[in-house]
C-alpha positions in Angstrom: 3.0 5.1 37.2 4.4 8.0 35.2 8.1 8.6 35.0 9.1 12.1 36.1 12.3 12.3 33.7 10.6 12.2 30.4 10.0 15.2 28.1 6.1 14.4 28.4 6.2 14.7 32.2 8.6 17.7 32.3 6.9 19.9 29.7 3.7 18.6 28.1 1.9 17.0 31.1 1.6 20.0 33.3 -0.1 21.9 30.5 -2.5 19.1 29.6 -3.5 18.4 33.2 -5.0 21.9 33.4 -7.7 20.7 31.0 -8.2 17.1 32.0 -10.9 16.1 34.5 -8.8 14.0 36.6 -11.4 13.1 39.1 -13.7 11.8 36.4 -10.9 9.6 35.0 -10.2 8.2 38.4 -13.9 7.4 38.9 -14.1 5.6 35.6 -10.8 3.8 36.3 -12.0 2.5 39.6 -15.4 1.4 38.2 -13.8 -1.1 35.8 -12.7 -4.7 36.8 -9.5 -4.5 34.7 -8.4 -8.1 35.4 -11.8 -9.3 34.1 -11.4 -7.1 31.0 -7.8 -8.3 30.5 -9.0 -11.9 30.4 -11.9 -11.0 28.1 -9.7 -9.4 25.3 -6.6 -11.5 25.7 -5.8 -14.4 23.4 -4.6 -17.6 25.2 -0.8 -17.8 25.5 -0.5 -14.6 23.5 3.2 -13.4 23.2 4.0 -9.7 23.3 6.8 -8.4 21.0 9.9 -7.4 22.9 9.9 -3.8 21.8 6.2 -3.4 23.0 6.6 -5.2 26.4 9.6 -3.1 27.4 8.3 0.4 26.3 6.9 2.9 28.7 4.6 4.6 26.2 3.5 8.1 27.2 5.8 7.9 30.1 3.6 5.4 31.9 5.4 2.4 33.5 4.4 -0.7 31.6 3.1 1.4 28.7 -0.1 0.2 27.1 -0.1 -3.0 29.2 -1.0 -0.7 32.1 -4.7 0.0 32.3 -3.9 3.5 33.4 -2.3 4.3 29.9 -5.6 3.1 28.2 -7.8 5.5 30.4 -5.5 8.6 29.9 -4.8 8.0 26.1 -7.8 9.8 24.8 -7.7 12.9 27.0 -4.0 13.3 26.2 -4.3 12.7 22.5 -6.9 15.3 22.0 -4.3 18.0 22.9 -1.5 16.4 20.9 -3.3 16.0 17.5 -3.7 19.6 16.7 -5.7 21.6 15.6 -8.4 19.0 16.5 -8.0 15.2 17.0 -11.2 14.3 15.1 -10.4 16.4 12.1 -6.9 14.8 11.9 -8.3 11.3 12.1 -11.2 12.2 9.7 -8.7 13.3 7.2 -7.6 9.7 6.8 -11.2 8.4 6.5 -11.8 11.1 3.8 -9.0 9.6 1.7 -10.9 6.4 1.1 -11.6 6.0 -2.5 -13.8 2.9 -2.6 -16.8 1.6 -0.8 -15.1 -1.0 1.4 -17.0 -4.1 2.6 -14.3 -5.3 5.0 -12.1 -3.0 6.9 -9.1 -3.7 9.2 -7.7 -1.0 11.5 -4.2 -2.1 12.7 -3.0 -0.9 16.0 -6.4 0.5 16.7 -5.7 1.5 20.3 -8.7 3.0 21.9 -10.6 2.8 18.6 -10.9 6.5 17.7 -10.2 6.0 14.0 -12.0 2.6 13.9 -15.2 4.2 15.1 -14.9 7.0 12.4 -14.5 4.3 9.7 -17.6 2.4 10.8 -19.6 5.6 10.9 -18.4 6.5 7.3 -19.1 3.0 6.1 -21.9 1.6 8.3 -22.5 -1.5 6.1 -18.9 -2.6 6.2 -17.5 -5.3 8.5 -14.9 -3.5 10.6 -12.2 -5.0 12.8 -9.8 -3.4 15.1 -6.6 -5.1 16.1 -4.3 -4.2 18.9 -1.8 -5.7 21.3 -3.2 -4.3 24.5 -6.3 -5.8 26.0 -6.9 -2.7 28.0 -6.9 -0.4 24.9 -9.3 -3.0 23.3 -11.6 -2.7 26.2 -11.7 1.1 25.8 -12.3 0.8 22.1 -15.1 -1.7 22.6 -16.6 0.5 25.4 -16.6 3.5 23.1 -18.2 1.5 20.2 -21.1 0.2 22.5 -21.6 3.8 23.7 -21.9 4.9 20.1 -24.1 2.0 19.1 -21.5 0.7 16.6 -20.9 -3.0 15.9 -17.1 -3.5 15.6 -15.0 -6.5 16.3 -12.0 -5.8 18.4 -9.4 -8.4 18.7 -6.1 -8.9 20.3 -3.3 -9.5 17.6 0.0 -8.5 16.4 0.0 -6.3 13.4 3.2 -8.0 12.3 1.4 -11.3 12.2 -2.4 -10.6 11.7 -4.4 -13.9 11.8 -6.4 -13.2 8.7 -6.2 -15.0 5.3 -4.7 -13.3 2.2 -6.8 -10.7 0.3 -9.3 -10.5 3.3 -9.9 -6.8 3.3 -10.8 -3.9 1.0 -9.2 -1.3 3.3 -6.4 -1.6 5.8 -5.6 1.4 8.0 -3.0 2.3 10.6 -3.3 5.4 12.7 -0.5 6.6 15.0 1.1 3.2 15.0 4.4 3.4 13.1 5.9 6.1 15.2 5.8 3.6 18.1 7.3 0.6 16.3 10.9 0.0 15.3 11.6 0.6 11.6 12.0 -3.2 10.8 8.6 -3.8 12.6 7.0 -1.0 10.6 8.2 -2.7 7.4 6.8 -6.1 8.4 3.4 -4.6 9.3 3.2 -2.9 5.8 4.1 -6.2 4.1 1.3 -8.0 6.1 -1.1 -5.1 5.2 -0.5 -5.7 1.5 -0.8 -9.4 1.9 -4.3 -8.9 3.5 -5.4 -6.4 0.8 -7.9 -7.3 -2.1 -7.0 -6.4 -5.6 -8.1 -2.7 -5.9 -8.0 -2.2 -2.2 -6.3 0.6 -0.2 -3.9 1.0 2.6 -4.0 4.3 4.5 -1.5 5.5 7.2 -1.9 8.4 9.5 1.3 9.2 11.4 4.1 11.6 12.1 7.6 11.4 10.5 9.2 8.4 12.0 12.8 9.5 11.3 12.2 12.9 12.8 10.7 11.6 15.9 13.5 9.1 16.4 16.1 11.9 16.1 
């Protein structure tokens, strides 16, 4: 349920709703067994960080732990990432300077950047990690529709369960503006731990300090 007192609901949502096919979203939402998908993508006894479990992201009650947020994320984001969402995400992919064999996309959300990475490097083993099982379902659904083999796993980017020097490329798209500064620092520390010698970390985001003001 969306809160009515947020800037998103008061100013941005009325404009975006003019362009979103709401009936189609509702049809898709009602076609999914969300409890089944939650169980499918949830790790046993997984613990959510406090900041995440308490945040109503995009004005939706329960944030990304509400399946409604997962369904509405892509339709909303295409009008927020101007001039064109795919161009913005592709700009990160274009910065890759190597031919990575293993790629990790932290905070992958619905997998929009993850899919672009797999398309750019089809021979690479690509992983997407996110806290929300509902976002992971959407990412996996999109990957299957595109015929892309990507492993989507529930995990905390502060403590990814991979060994040291496991990846040639670690990315984070639109993640840090939604995390407290201390959490962002821990995620970056882990990203460097996971990186092979000569590897690369790429971040796509807005200015966190400006957003928090």
